[in-house]
Structures are given as structure tokens and as C-alpha cells.
C-alpha positions in Angstrom: 14.3 -11.5 -24.9 11.4 -9.8 -26.6 9.1 -11.0 -23.9 11.4 -9.5 -21.2 11.3 -6.2 -23.1 7.4 -6.3 -23.2 7.4 -6.9 -19.5 9.1 -3.6 -18.9 7.5 -1.7 -21.8 6.3 1.6 -20.3 3.6 2.2 -23.0 0.9 -0.1 -21.5 1.7 1.4 -18.0 1.3 4.9 -19.3 -2.0 4.0 -21.0 -3.2 2.3 -17.8 -2.3 5.4 -15.8 -4.2 7.6 -18.3 -7.3 5.3 -17.9 -7.0 5.5 -14.1 -6.8 9.3 -14.1 -9.8 9.6 -16.5 -11.8 7.4 -14.1 -10.8 9.5 -11.1 -11.6 12.7 -13.0 -15.0 11.2 -13.9 -15.7 10.4 -10.3 -14.8 13.9 -9.2 -17.0 15.4 -11.9 -20.0 13.3 -11.7 -20.3 11.2 -8.5 -21.9 13.2 -5.7 -20.9 10.8 -2.9 -17.3 10.7 -4.1 -17.2 14.5 -4.2 -18.5 14.7 -0.6 -16.1 12.0 0.6 -13.2 13.7 -1.2 -13.8 16.9 0.6 -14.0 15.1 4.0 -10.8 13.2 3.1 -9.0 16.5 2.4 -10.2 18.0 5.7 -9.3 14.7 7.4 -5.7 14.7 6.0 -5.2 18.2 7.3 -6.8 17.2 10.6 -4.5 14.2 10.8 -1.4 16.4 10.6 -2.8 18.8 13.1 -4.0 16.3 15.7 -1.1 13.9 15.9 2.6 13.9 15.8 3.1 10.2 15.4 3.7 9.0 11.9 2.0 5.6 12.3 -1.1 7.3 13.6 -1.1 9.7 10.7 -0.7 6.9 8.3 -3.6 5.0 9.8 -5.9 8.1 9.8 -5.1 9.0 6.2 -5.0 5.5 5.0 -8.5 4.8 6.4 -9.8 7.9 4.6 -8.2 6.6 1.3 -10.0 3.3 1.8 -13.4 5.1 1.8 -12.5 6.8 -1.5 -11.4 3.5 -3.0 -14.5 1.6 -2.0 -16.7 4.5 -3.3 -15.0 4.2 -6.6 -15.6 0.4 -6.7 -19.2 1.1 -5.7 -19.6 3.6 -8.5 -18.2 1.2 -11.0 -20.6 -1.5 -9.8 -23.5 0.9 -10.2 -22.4 2.0 -13.7 -21.9 -1.6 -14.8 -25.4 -2.6 -13.5 -27.0 0.4 -15.2 -25.2 -0.4 -18.5 -26.8 -3.9 -18.4 -30.2 -2.4 -18.1 -32.4 0.0 -16.1 -35.2 -2.5 -15.5 -35.7 -3.4 -11.9 -34.0 -6.8 -11.1 -33.4 -8.5 -7.8 -29.8 -9.2 -8.8 -29.1 -5.6 -9.8 -30.6 -4.4 -6.6 -28.5 -6.9 -4.7 -25.3 -5.8 -6.4 -26.0 -2.1 -5.8 -27.0 -2.7 -2.1 -23.8 -4.7 -1.5 -21.7 -2.0 -3.0 -23.4 0.6 -0.8 -22.9 -1.7 2.2 -19.2 -1.9 1.5 -19.1 2.0 1.5 -21.0 2.0 4.8 -18.5 -0.5 6.4 -15.6 1.5 5.2 -17.0 4.7 6.8 -17.8 2.9 10.0 -14.2 1.6 10.0 -12.8 5.1 9.5 -14.9 6.3 12.4 -13.7 3.5 14.7 -10.0 4.1 13.7 -10.3 7.9 14.3 -12.0 7.4 17.6 -9.4 4.9 18.8 -6.5 7.0 17.8 -7.8 10.4 18.9 -9.8 9.7 22.0 
């Protein structure tokens, strides 16, 4: 019975939410690329409501913008972890950072394709 209570204990969930919100705030404060993408996402959400009346299309437009923000957060986390390990130049560190950057690029290309397909 105690294990069942622990499964539904809200305290760890509240702590996790706090950690998530701190991470988001840190990205907004200190990550230039995230700041730029957040501004574009806000503009994009407004545009999605102005440019289409179909809920499914809006969801795709807005969801694709959210994916860019999510991938940018993961990329920033990769960069922070690599930098924490050491600032010396390492082929593996470069590879990790480049792959994180490539993931952001692919998410931006995907957003562009989705927006063009839906709006053109």
C-alpha cells in the first residue's frame, strides 16, 4: 500500500516541475539561440491563429515551433554537459556539439517544410 501511495505522491512531481521551470528560465535568460527561437515561436503562434481557421493545421504549425524549442533545450544541455567535462578541444566533444546543432537545424528545416505545405 505504501508503494502505491509513493506512486501518487505529488511532492516529487512538484520538485520535478520546479527543476523544469528553472531550466526553462535559465534558457530564456542565458541562451541566445533559445531567446531568438522563442521570439519567433511567439510570432509564429500568433501567425498560426491569423493564417488558418483549421484546428489541425494550427496544431501542426504550433507543434512544429514547439519542437524547435525542445530540440534547442536539448542542444543547450548537451553543450553545457560537454563544457562541464572540460573546455579542452576534443573530437568527441566537437562531435556531440555538432550533432546537437544538426538536430536544431533539422528541426528548423522541418518547421519550414510544414509551414510551406500548410500555408502555400
